[in-house]
PDB file of N, CA, C and O in Angstrom:
ATOM      1  N   MET A   1     242.256  92.043 142.607  1.00  0.00           N
ATOM      2  CA  MET A   1     241.326  91.324 141.754  1.00  0.00           C
ATOM      3  C   MET A   1     239.912  91.585 142.260  1.00  0.00           C
ATOM      4  O   MET A   1     239.648  91.540 143.461  1.00  0.00           O
ATOM      5  N   LYS A   2     239.021  91.854 141.333  1.00  0.00           N
ATOM      6  CA  LYS A   2     237.628  92.101 141.701  1.00  0.00           C
ATOM      7  C   LYS A   2     236.992  90.852 142.291  1.00  0.00           C
ATOM      8  O   LYS A   2     237.412  89.730 142.004  1.00  0.00           O
ATOM      9  N   ARG A   3     235.994  91.057 143.103  1.00  0.00           N
ATOM     10  CA  ARG A   3     235.295  89.947 143.766  1.00  0.00           C
ATOM     11  C   ARG A   3     234.691  88.971 142.746  1.00  0.00           C
ATOM     12  O   ARG A   3     234.691  87.761 142.967  1.00  0.00           O
ATOM     13  N   LYS A   4     234.181  89.500 141.634  1.00  0.00           N
ATOM     14  CA  LYS A   4     233.588  88.641 140.600  1.00  0.00           C
ATOM     15  C   LYS A   4     234.635  87.681 140.037  1.00  0.00           C
ATOM     16  O   LYS A   4     234.348  86.501 139.835  1.00  0.00           O
ATOM     17  N   HIS A   5     235.848  88.181 139.783  1.00  0.00           N
ATOM     18  CA  HIS A   5     236.914  87.335 139.247  1.00  0.00           C
ATOM     19  C   HIS A   5     237.370  86.325 140.299  1.00  0.00           C
ATOM     20  O   HIS A   5     237.687  85.182 139.968  1.00  0.00           O
ATOM     21  N   GLN A   6     237.403  86.739 141.553  1.00  0.00           N
ATOM     22  CA  GLN A   6     237.780  85.831 142.628  1.00  0.00           C
ATOM     23  C   GLN A   6     236.777  84.677 142.726  1.00  0.00           C
ATOM     24  O   GLN A   6     237.164  83.524 142.918  1.00  0.00           O
ATOM     25  N   LYS A   7     235.485  84.999 142.593  1.00  0.00           N
ATOM     26  CA  LYS A   7     234.444  83.975 142.646  1.00  0.00           C
ATOM     27  C   LYS A   7     234.584  82.994 141.476  1.00  0.00           C
ATOM     28  O   LYS A   7     234.421  81.787 141.654  1.00  0.00           O
ATOM     29  N   THR A   8     234.882  83.508 140.294  1.00  0.00           N
ATOM     30  CA  THR A   8     235.091  82.644 139.128  1.00  0.00           C
ATOM     31  C   THR A   8     236.278  81.723 139.363  1.00  0.00           C
ATOM     32  O   THR A   8     236.219  80.536 139.043  1.00  0.00           O
ATOM     33  N   LEU A   9     237.356  82.266 139.922  1.00  0.00           N
ATOM     34  CA  LEU A   9     238.538  81.460 140.223  1.00  0.00           C
ATOM     35  C   LEU A   9     238.207  80.365 141.229  1.00  0.00           C
ATOM     36  O   LEU A   9     238.674  79.234 141.094  1.00  0.00           O
ATOM     37  N   GLU A  10     237.410  80.693 142.229  1.00  0.00           N
ATOM     38  CA  GLU A  10     236.991  79.685 143.216  1.00  0.00           C
ATOM     39  C   GLU A  10     236.160  78.588 142.568  1.00  0.00           C
ATOM     40  O   GLU A  10     236.298  77.417 142.923  1.00  0.00           O
ATOM     41  N   LEU A  11     235.296  78.953 141.618  1.00  0.00           N
ATOM     42  CA  LEU A  11     234.495  77.947 140.907  1.00  0.00           C
ATOM     43  C   LEU A  11     235.376  77.039 140.055  1.00  0.00           C
ATOM     44  O   LEU A  11     235.115  75.840 139.956  1.00  0.00           O
ATOM     45  N   ILE A  12     236.408  77.596 139.445  1.00  0.00           N
ATOM     46  CA  ILE A  12     237.314  76.802 138.621  1.00  0.00           C
ATOM     47  C   ILE A  12     238.038  75.765 139.473  1.00  0.00           C
ATOM     48  O   ILE A  12     238.250  74.634 139.035  1.00  0.00           O
ATOM     49  N   PHE A  13     238.419  76.152 140.696  1.00  0.00           N
ATOM     50  CA  PHE A  13     239.171  75.262 141.577  1.00  0.00           C
ATOM     51  C   PHE A  13     238.281  74.408 142.488  1.00  0.00           C
ATOM     52  O   PHE A  13     238.791  73.605 143.270  1.00  0.00           O
ATOM     53  N   ALA A  14     236.977  74.572 142.393  1.00  0.00           N
ATOM     54  CA  ALA A  14     236.054  73.829 143.264  1.00  0.00           C
ATOM     55  C   ALA A  14     236.117  72.329 142.987  1.00  0.00           C
ATOM     56  O   ALA A  14     236.289  71.896 141.847  1.00  0.00           O
ATOM     57  N   ARG A  15     235.973  71.549 144.059  1.00  0.00           N
ATOM     58  CA  ARG A  15     235.882  70.089 143.957  1.00  0.00           C
ATOM     59  C   ARG A  15     234.600  69.653 144.621  1.00  0.00           C
ATOM     60  O   ARG A  15     234.380  70.049 145.765  1.00  0.00           O
ATOM     61  N   PRO A  16     233.753  68.890 144.018  1.00  0.00           N
ATOM     62  CA  PRO A  16     233.822  68.394 142.648  1.00  0.00           C
ATOM     63  C   PRO A  16     233.704  69.542 141.642  1.00  0.00           C
ATOM     64  O   PRO A  16     233.211  70.622 141.966  1.00  0.00           O
ATOM     65  N   THR A  17     234.160  69.290 140.437  1.00  0.00           N
ATOM     66  CA  THR A  17     234.171  70.313 139.394  1.00  0.00           C
ATOM     67  C   THR A  17     232.765  70.816 139.115  1.00  0.00           C
ATOM     68  O   THR A  17     231.839  70.032 138.911  1.00  0.00           O
ATOM     69  N   SER A  18     232.622  72.123 139.108  1.00  0.00           N
ATOM     70  CA  SER A  18     231.321  72.754 138.883  1.00  0.00           C
ATOM     71  C   SER A  18     230.913  72.640 137.414  1.00  0.00           C
ATOM     72  O   SER A  18     231.755  72.664 136.517  1.00  0.00           O
ATOM     73  N   ALA A  19     229.630  72.520 137.193  1.00  0.00           N
ATOM     74  CA  ALA A  19     229.104  72.478 135.826  1.00  0.00           C
ATOM     75  C   ALA A  19     228.408  73.792 135.469  1.00  0.00           C
ATOM     76  O   ALA A  19     227.708  73.872 134.459  1.00  0.00           O
ATOM     77  N   ASN A  20     228.601  74.818 136.297  1.00  0.00           N
ATOM     78  CA  ASN A  20     227.890  76.079 136.100  1.00  0.00           C
ATOM     79  C   ASN A  20     228.814  77.282 135.983  1.00  0.00           C
ATOM     80  O   ASN A  20     228.510  78.348 136.519  1.00  0.00           O
ATOM     81  N   VAL A  21     229.936  77.127 135.291  1.00  0.00           N
ATOM     82  CA  VAL A  21     230.861  78.248 135.118  1.00  0.00           C
ATOM     83  C   VAL A  21     230.686  78.787 133.701  1.00  0.00           C
ATOM     84  O   VAL A  21     230.900  78.077 132.719  1.00  0.00           O
ATOM     85  N   ARG A  22     230.301  80.037 133.618  1.00  0.00           N
ATOM     86  CA  ARG A  22     230.066  80.661 132.313  1.00  0.00           C
ATOM     87  C   ARG A  22     231.399  80.990 131.648  1.00  0.00           C
ATOM     88  O   ARG A  22     232.322  81.482 132.297  1.00  0.00           O
ATOM     89  N   TRP A  23     231.492  80.713 130.341  1.00  0.00           N
ATOM     90  CA  TRP A  23     232.718  80.981 129.603  1.00  0.00           C
ATOM     91  C   TRP A  23     233.042  82.475 129.614  1.00  0.00           C
ATOM     92  O   TRP A  23     234.213  82.845 129.689  1.00  0.00           O
ATOM     93  N   SER A  24     232.044  83.327 129.541  1.00  0.00           N
ATOM     94  CA  SER A  24     232.296  84.777 129.544  1.00  0.00           C
ATOM     95  C   SER A  24     232.964  85.216 130.845  1.00  0.00           C
ATOM     96  O   SER A  24     233.787  86.132 130.834  1.00  0.00           O
ATOM     97  N   ASP A  25     232.623  84.577 131.964  1.00  0.00           N
ATOM     98  CA  ASP A  25     233.270  84.888 133.242  1.00  0.00           C
ATOM     99  C   ASP A  25     234.729  84.432 133.235  1.00  0.00           C
ATOM    100  O   ASP A  25     235.596  85.103 133.796  1.00  0.00           O
ATOM    101  N   ILE A  26     234.996  83.297 132.602  1.00  0.00           N
ATOM    102  CA  ILE A  26     236.375  82.803 132.496  1.00  0.00           C
ATOM    103  C   ILE A  26     237.203  83.749 131.640  1.00  0.00           C
ATOM    104  O   ILE A  26     238.336  84.076 131.996  1.00  0.00           O
ATOM    105  N   GLU A  27     236.650  84.192 130.515  1.00  0.00           N
ATOM    106  CA  GLU A  27     237.373  85.135 129.659  1.00  0.00           C
ATOM    107  C   GLU A  27     237.676  86.422 130.409  1.00  0.00           C
ATOM    108  O   GLU A  27     238.777  86.959 130.287  1.00  0.00           O
ATOM    109  N   ALA A  28     236.711  86.931 131.191  1.00  0.00           N
ATOM    110  CA  ALA A  28     236.931  88.150 131.963  1.00  0.00           C
ATOM    111  C   ALA A  28     238.048  87.957 132.996  1.00  0.00           C
ATOM    112  O   ALA A  28     238.871  88.851 133.195  1.00  0.00           O
ATOM    113  N   LEU A  29     238.075  86.802 133.644  1.00  0.00           N
ATOM    114  CA  LEU A  29     239.134  86.492 134.604  1.00  0.00           C
ATOM    115  C   LEU A  29     240.494  86.453 133.904  1.00  0.00           C
ATOM    116  O   LEU A  29     241.461  87.040 134.391  1.00  0.00           O
ATOM    117  N   LEU A  30     240.568  85.769 132.776  1.00  0.00           N
ATOM    118  CA  LEU A  30     241.830  85.668 132.057  1.00  0.00           C
ATOM    119  C   LEU A  30     242.328  87.030 131.588  1.00  0.00           C
ATOM    120  O   LEU A  30     243.527  87.304 131.636  1.00  0.00           O
ATOM    121  N   LEU A  31     241.419  87.879 131.138  1.00  0.00           N
ATOM    122  CA  LEU A  31     241.807  89.238 130.758  1.00  0.00           C
ATOM    123  C   LEU A  31     242.352  90.002 131.964  1.00  0.00           C
ATOM    124  O   LEU A  31     243.319  90.753 131.835  1.00  0.00           O
ATOM    125  N   GLU A  32     241.746  89.820 133.121  1.00  0.00           N
ATOM    126  CA  GLU A  32     242.209  90.450 134.357  1.00  0.00           C
ATOM    127  C   GLU A  32     243.628  89.987 134.701  1.00  0.00           C
ATOM    128  O   GLU A  32     244.423  90.756 135.243  1.00  0.00           O
ATOM    129  N   LEU A  33     243.938  88.730 134.382  1.00  0.00           N
ATOM    130  CA  LEU A  33     245.268  88.183 134.653  1.00  0.00           C
ATOM    131  C   LEU A  33     246.298  88.603 133.603  1.00  0.00           C
ATOM    132  O   LEU A  33     247.481  88.290 133.735  1.00  0.00           O
ATOM    133  N   GLY A  34     245.851  89.314 132.555  1.00  0.00           N
ATOM    134  CA  GLY A  34     246.762  89.819 131.536  1.00  0.00           C
ATOM    135  C   GLY A  34     246.778  89.031 130.240  1.00  0.00           C
ATOM    136  O   GLY A  34     247.695  89.186 129.433  1.00  0.00           O
ATOM    137  N   ALA A  35     245.796  88.204 130.035  1.00  0.00           N
ATOM    138  CA  ALA A  35     245.752  87.381 128.823  1.00  0.00           C
ATOM    139  C   ALA A  35     245.371  88.196 127.601  1.00  0.00           C
ATOM    140  O   ALA A  35     244.688  89.216 127.691  1.00  0.00           O
ATOM    141  N   GLN A  36     245.836  87.712 126.456  1.00  0.00           N
ATOM    142  CA  GLN A  36     245.378  88.208 125.167  1.00  0.00           C
ATOM    143  C   GLN A  36     244.520  87.097 124.576  1.00  0.00           C
ATOM    144  O   GLN A  36     244.936  85.939 124.536  1.00  0.00           O
ATOM    145  N   ILE A  37     243.331  87.450 124.119  1.00  0.00           N
ATOM    146  CA  ILE A  37     242.401  86.452 123.594  1.00  0.00           C
ATOM    147  C   ILE A  37     242.117  86.759 122.135  1.00  0.00           C
ATOM    148  O   ILE A  37     241.741  87.877 121.781  1.00  0.00           O
ATOM    149  N   GLU A  38     242.302  85.741 121.285  1.00  0.00           N
ATOM    150  CA  GLU A  38     242.057  85.894 119.851  1.00  0.00           C
ATOM    151  C   GLU A  38     241.044  84.857 119.393  1.00  0.00           C
ATOM    152  O   GLU A  38     241.066  83.706 119.829  1.00  0.00           O
ATOM    153  N   GLU A  39     240.162  85.286 118.513  1.00  0.00           N
ATOM    154  CA  GLU A  39     239.195  84.380 117.910  1.00  0.00           C
ATOM    155  C   GLU A  39     239.901  83.542 116.851  1.00  0.00           C
ATOM    156  O   GLU A  39     240.745  84.053 116.114  1.00  0.00           O
ATOM    157  N   ARG A  40     239.566  82.277 116.773  1.00  0.00           N
ATOM    158  CA  ARG A  40     240.086  81.375 115.754  1.00  0.00           C
ATOM    159  C   ARG A  40     238.910  80.810 114.978  1.00  0.00           C
ATOM    160  O   ARG A  40     237.780  81.280 115.112  1.00  0.00           O
ATOM    161  N   GLU A  41     239.182  79.802 114.167  1.00  0.00           N
ATOM    162  CA  GLU A  41     238.130  79.199 113.358  1.00  0.00           C
ATOM    163  C   GLU A  41     237.074  78.544 114.239  1.00  0.00           C
ATOM    164  O   GLU A  41     237.378  77.981 115.291  1.00  0.00           O
ATOM    165  N   GLY A  42     235.838  78.633 113.788  1.00  0.00           N
ATOM    166  CA  GLY A  42     234.738  78.009 114.524  1.00  0.00           C
ATOM    167  C   GLY A  42     234.607  78.602 115.906  1.00  0.00           C
ATOM    168  O   GLY A  42     234.553  79.822 116.064  1.00  0.00           O
ATOM    169  N   SER A  43     234.556  77.754 116.897  1.00  0.00           N
ATOM    170  CA  SER A  43     234.382  78.224 118.271  1.00  0.00           C
ATOM    171  C   SER A  43     235.703  78.222 119.042  1.00  0.00           C
ATOM    172  O   SER A  43     235.707  78.330 120.268  1.00  0.00           O
ATOM    173  N   ARG A  44     236.811  78.101 118.332  1.00  0.00           N
ATOM    174  CA  ARG A  44     238.115  78.072 119.002  1.00  0.00           C
ATOM    175  C   ARG A  44     238.540  79.473 119.448  1.00  0.00           C
ATOM    176  O   ARG A  44     238.264  80.472 118.784  1.00  0.00           O
ATOM    177  N   VAL A  45     239.217  79.506 120.588  1.00  0.00           N
ATOM    178  CA  VAL A  45     239.721  80.753 121.146  1.00  0.00           C
ATOM    179  C   VAL A  45     241.173  80.523 121.549  1.00  0.00           C
ATOM    180  O   VAL A  45     241.473  79.593 122.298  1.00  0.00           O
ATOM    181  N   LEU A  46     242.079  81.373 121.052  1.00  0.00           N
ATOM    182  CA  LEU A  46     243.492  81.301 121.416  1.00  0.00           C
ATOM    183  C   LEU A  46     243.730  82.227 122.594  1.00  0.00           C
ATOM    184  O   LEU A  46     243.376  83.406 122.550  1.00  0.00           O
ATOM    185  N   ILE A  47     244.330  81.691 123.646  1.00  0.00           N
ATOM    186  CA  ILE A  47     244.626  82.480 124.840  1.00  0.00           C
ATOM    187  C   ILE A  47     246.129  82.513 125.029  1.00  0.00           C
ATOM    188  O   ILE A  47     246.774  81.470 125.132  1.00  0.00           O
ATOM    189  N   LYS A  48     246.685  83.717 125.073  1.00  0.00           N
ATOM    190  CA  LYS A  48     248.107  83.913 125.323  1.00  0.00           C
ATOM    191  C   LYS A  48     248.250  84.438 126.751  1.00  0.00           C
ATOM    192  O   LYS A  48     247.778  85.525 127.083  1.00  0.00           O
ATOM    193  N   LEU A  49     248.916  83.634 127.586  1.00  0.00           N
ATOM    194  CA  LEU A  49     249.084  84.007 128.994  1.00  0.00           C
ATOM    195  C   LEU A  49     250.254  83.213 129.563  1.00  0.00           C
ATOM    196  O   LEU A  49     250.468  82.063 129.179  1.00  0.00           O
ATOM    197  N   PHE A  50     251.002  83.811 130.462  1.00  0.00           N
ATOM    198  CA  PHE A  50     252.164  83.168 131.099  1.00  0.00           C
ATOM    199  C   PHE A  50     253.226  82.786 130.077  1.00  0.00           C
ATOM    200  O   PHE A  50     253.980  81.841 130.304  1.00  0.00           O
ATOM    201  N   GLY A  51     253.301  83.499 128.957  1.00  0.00           N
ATOM    202  CA  GLY A  51     254.269  83.168 127.924  1.00  0.00           C
ATOM    203  C   GLY A  51     253.913  81.903 127.157  1.00  0.00           C
ATOM    204  O   GLY A  51     254.751  81.354 126.441  1.00  0.00           O
ATOM    205  N   GLU A  52     252.699  81.445 127.300  1.00  0.00           N
ATOM    206  CA  GLU A  52     252.230  80.232 126.629  1.00  0.00           C
ATOM    207  C   GLU A  52     250.996  80.548 125.795  1.00  0.00           C
ATOM    208  O   GLU A  52     250.344  81.576 125.983  1.00  0.00           O
ATOM    209  N   ARG A  53     250.694  79.654 124.883  1.00  0.00           N
ATOM    210  CA  ARG A  53     249.496  79.772 124.054  1.00  0.00           C
ATOM    211  C   ARG A  53     248.669  78.515 124.238  1.00  0.00           C
ATOM    212  O   ARG A  53     249.182  77.402 124.125  1.00  0.00           O
ATOM    213  N   ARG A  54     247.401  78.695 124.520  1.00  0.00           N
ATOM    214  CA  ARG A  54     246.475  77.565 124.676  1.00  0.00           C
ATOM    215  C   ARG A  54     245.237  77.838 123.835  1.00  0.00           C
ATOM    216  O   ARG A  54     244.798  78.981 123.703  1.00  0.00           O
ATOM    217  N   VAL A  55     244.688  76.783 123.276  1.00  0.00           N
ATOM    218  CA  VAL A  55     243.460  76.897 122.492  1.00  0.00           C
ATOM    219  C   VAL A  55     242.349  76.186 123.257  1.00  0.00           C
ATOM    220  O   VAL A  55     242.490  75.031 123.657  1.00  0.00           O
ATOM    221  N   PHE A  56     241.252  76.895 123.450  1.00  0.00           N
ATOM    222  CA  PHE A  56     240.063  76.332 124.078  1.00  0.00           C
ATOM    223  C   PHE A  56     238.896  76.496 123.115  1.00  0.00           C
ATOM    224  O   PHE A  56     238.940  77.307 122.190  1.00  0.00           O
ATOM    225  N   HIS A  57     237.864  75.719 123.350  1.00  0.00           N
ATOM    226  CA  HIS A  57     236.643  75.825 122.550  1.00  0.00           C
ATOM    227  C   HIS A  57     235.602  76.567 123.360  1.00  0.00           C
ATOM    228  O   HIS A  57     235.278  76.189 124.486  1.00  0.00           O
ATOM    229  N   ARG A  58     235.079  77.638 122.763  1.00  0.00           N
ATOM    230  CA  ARG A  58     233.994  78.379 123.409  1.00  0.00           C
ATOM    231  C   ARG A  58     232.752  77.497 123.356  1.00  0.00           C
ATOM    232  O   ARG A  58     232.382  77.013 122.287  1.00  0.00           O
ATOM    233  N   PRO A  59     232.107  77.285 124.499  1.00  0.00           N
ATOM    234  CA  PRO A  59     230.946  76.385 124.519  1.00  0.00           C
ATOM    235  C   PRO A  59     229.757  76.956 123.752  1.00  0.00           C
ATOM    236  O   PRO A  59     229.534  78.166 123.715  1.00  0.00           O
ATOM    237  N   HIS A  60     229.018  76.062 123.156  1.00  0.00           N
ATOM    238  CA  HIS A  60     227.785  76.440 122.468  1.00  0.00           C
ATOM    239  C   HIS A  60     226.913  75.215 122.368  1.00  0.00           C
ATOM    240  O   HIS A  60     227.491  74.130 122.298  1.00  0.00           O
ATOM    241  N   PRO A  61     225.656  75.246 122.353  1.00  0.00           N
ATOM    242  CA  PRO A  61     224.804  76.432 122.414  1.00  0.00           C
ATOM    243  C   PRO A  61     224.618  76.974 123.834  1.00  0.00           C
ATOM    244  O   PRO A  61     224.076  78.065 124.006  1.00  0.00           O
ATOM    245  N   THR A  62     225.056  76.233 124.846  1.00  0.00           N
ATOM    246  CA  THR A  62     224.922  76.739 126.213  1.00  0.00           C
ATOM    247  C   THR A  62     226.147  77.561 126.584  1.00  0.00           C
ATOM    248  O   THR A  62     227.225  77.336 126.033  1.00  0.00           O
ATOM    249  N   PRO A  63     226.008  78.510 127.507  1.00  0.00           N
ATOM    250  CA  PRO A  63     227.140  79.370 127.872  1.00  0.00           C
ATOM    251  C   PRO A  63     228.070  78.770 128.929  1.00  0.00           C
ATOM    252  O   PRO A  63     229.080  79.385 129.273  1.00  0.00           O
ATOM    253  N   THR A  64     227.748  77.579 129.452  1.00  0.00           N
ATOM    254  CA  THR A  64     228.563  77.009 130.522  1.00  0.00           C
ATOM    255  C   THR A  64     229.687  76.139 129.961  1.00  0.00           C
ATOM    256  O   THR A  64     229.533  75.482 128.931  1.00  0.00           O
ATOM    257  N   THR A  65     230.804  76.152 130.653  1.00  0.00           N
ATOM    258  CA  THR A  65     232.005  75.448 130.231  1.00  0.00           C
ATOM    259  C   THR A  65     231.962  74.000 130.703  1.00  0.00           C
ATOM    260  O   THR A  65     231.523  73.719 131.818  1.00  0.00           O
ATOM    261  N   ASP A  66     232.421  73.078 129.851  1.00  0.00           N
ATOM    262  CA  ASP A  66     232.395  71.668 130.246  1.00  0.00           C
ATOM    263  C   ASP A  66     233.492  71.377 131.273  1.00  0.00           C
ATOM    264  O   ASP A  66     234.455  72.132 131.407  1.00  0.00           O
ATOM    265  N   LYS A  67     233.327  70.287 131.979  1.00  0.00           N
ATOM    266  CA  LYS A  67     234.224  69.949 133.091  1.00  0.00           C
ATOM    267  C   LYS A  67     235.641  69.644 132.626  1.00  0.00           C
ATOM    268  O   LYS A  67     236.595  69.927 133.351  1.00  0.00           O
ATOM    269  N   GLY A  68     235.798  69.087 131.462  1.00  0.00           N
ATOM    270  CA  GLY A  68     237.129  68.785 130.941  1.00  0.00           C
ATOM    271  C   GLY A  68     237.933  70.049 130.683  1.00  0.00           C
ATOM    272  O   GLY A  68     239.118  70.116 131.007  1.00  0.00           O
ATOM    273  N   ALA A  69     237.283  71.052 130.099  1.00  0.00           N
ATOM    274  CA  ALA A  69     237.956  72.330 129.845  1.00  0.00           C
ATOM    275  C   ALA A  69     238.302  73.018 131.163  1.00  0.00           C
ATOM    276  O   ALA A  69     239.361  73.634 131.287  1.00  0.00           O
ATOM    277  N   LEU A  70     237.407  72.911 132.147  1.00  0.00           N
ATOM    278  CA  LEU A  70     237.690  73.500 133.462  1.00  0.00           C
ATOM    279  C   LEU A  70     238.888  72.827 134.119  1.00  0.00           C
ATOM    280  O   LEU A  70     239.721  73.506 134.719  1.00  0.00           O
ATOM    281  N   ALA A  71     238.988  71.518 134.018  1.00  0.00           N
ATOM    282  CA  ALA A  71     240.120  70.793 134.605  1.00  0.00           C
ATOM    283  C   ALA A  71     241.426  71.224 133.936  1.00  0.00           C
ATOM    284  O   ALA A  71     242.428  71.436 134.619  1.00  0.00           O
ATOM    285  N   SER A  72     241.423  71.354 132.625  1.00  0.00           N
ATOM    286  CA  SER A  72     242.607  71.791 131.896  1.00  0.00           C
ATOM    287  C   SER A  72     242.996  73.208 132.293  1.00  0.00           C
ATOM    288  O   SER A  72     244.170  73.497 132.521  1.00  0.00           O
ATOM    289  N   LEU A  73     242.015  74.080 132.373  1.00  0.00           N
ATOM    290  CA  LEU A  73     242.252  75.467 132.769  1.00  0.00           C
ATOM    291  C   LEU A  73     242.763  75.531 134.200  1.00  0.00           C
ATOM    292  O   LEU A  73     243.692  76.286 134.490  1.00  0.00           O
ATOM    293  N   ARG A  74     242.175  74.754 135.097  1.00  0.00           N
ATOM    294  CA  ARG A  74     242.598  74.717 136.498  1.00  0.00           C
ATOM    295  C   ARG A  74     244.063  74.299 136.606  1.00  0.00           C
ATOM    296  O   ARG A  74     244.832  74.922 137.338  1.00  0.00           O
ATOM    297  N   ASP A  75     244.453  73.252 135.884  1.00  0.00           N
ATOM    298  CA  ASP A  75     245.841  72.783 135.908  1.00  0.00           C
ATOM    299  C   ASP A  75     246.793  73.854 135.383  1.00  0.00           C
ATOM    300  O   ASP A  75     247.864  74.069 135.949  1.00  0.00           O
ATOM    301  N   TRP A  76     246.404  74.516 134.311  1.00  0.00           N
ATOM    302  CA  TRP A  76     247.239  75.566 133.704  1.00  0.00           C
ATOM    303  C   TRP A  76     247.438  76.714 134.695  1.00  0.00           C
ATOM    304  O   TRP A  76     248.558  77.183 134.897  1.00  0.00           O
ATOM    305  N   LEU A  77     246.353  77.153 135.302  1.00  0.00           N
ATOM    306  CA  LEU A  77     246.456  78.255 136.276  1.00  0.00           C
ATOM    307  C   LEU A  77     247.289  77.845 137.480  1.00  0.00           C
ATOM    308  O   LEU A  77     248.155  78.601 137.918  1.00  0.00           O
ATOM    309  N   PHE A  78     247.036  76.649 138.024  1.00  0.00           N
ATOM    310  CA  PHE A  78     247.760  76.174 139.197  1.00  0.00           C
ATOM    311  C   PHE A  78     249.265  76.062 138.928  1.00  0.00           C
ATOM    312  O   PHE A  78     250.081  76.451 139.764  1.00  0.00           O
ATOM    313  N   ASN A  79     249.622  75.532 137.763  1.00  0.00           N
ATOM    314  CA  ASN A  79     251.030  75.372 137.403  1.00  0.00           C
ATOM    315  C   ASN A  79     251.743  76.710 137.218  1.00  0.00           C
ATOM    316  O   ASN A  79     252.973  76.759 137.216  1.00  0.00           O
ATOM    317  N   ASN A  80     250.989  77.785 137.063  1.00  0.00           N
ATOM    318  CA  ASN A  80     251.578  79.110 136.909  1.00  0.00           C
ATOM    319  C   ASN A  80     251.350  79.987 138.133  1.00  0.00           C
ATOM    320  O   ASN A  80     251.484  81.209 138.063  1.00  0.00           O
ATOM    321  N   GLY A  81     251.004  79.359 139.257  1.00  0.00           N
ATOM    322  CA  GLY A  81     250.930  80.069 140.531  1.00  0.00           C
ATOM    323  C   GLY A  81     249.650  80.828 140.798  1.00  0.00           C
ATOM    324  O   GLY A  81     249.605  81.633 141.728  1.00  0.00           O
ATOM    325  N   VAL A  82     248.613  80.603 140.019  1.00  0.00           N
ATOM    326  CA  VAL A  82     247.343  81.279 140.250  1.00  0.00           C
ATOM    327  C   VAL A  82     246.459  80.337 141.069  1.00  0.00           C
ATOM    328  O   VAL A  82     246.149  79.227 140.637  1.00  0.00           O
ATOM    329  N   LYS A  83     246.061  80.795 142.251  1.00  0.00           N
ATOM    330  CA  LYS A  83     245.231  79.991 143.147  1.00  0.00           C
ATOM    331  C   LYS A  83     244.163  80.896 143.740  1.00  0.00           C
ATOM    332  O   LYS A  83     244.356  82.108 143.831  1.00  0.00           O
ATOM    333  N   PRO A  84     243.027  80.311 144.147  1.00  0.00           N
ATOM    334  CA  PRO A  84     241.987  81.151 144.763  1.00  0.00           C
ATOM    335  C   PRO A  84     242.389  81.659 146.135  1.00  0.00           C
ATOM    336  O   PRO A  84     241.622  82.375 146.778  1.00  0.00           O
TER     337      PRO A  84
END
């Protein structure tokens, strides 16, 4: 895994939850892990990974991801064995 993706993973798992994680960095990390990402209606994004499908909302107008989405993503990754 590239250092950039490792840093993004560390930010996702950081406590307290970071408020400065860019959604584009998260998408790049998920693609590195083998995810398929599809655009949905509005700002929704379908992510297929670990044999599961999850829908997240791409943040707007700012590029940073909210803490609730990070917590959900962190739990999903942790439950599937992905750790920093």
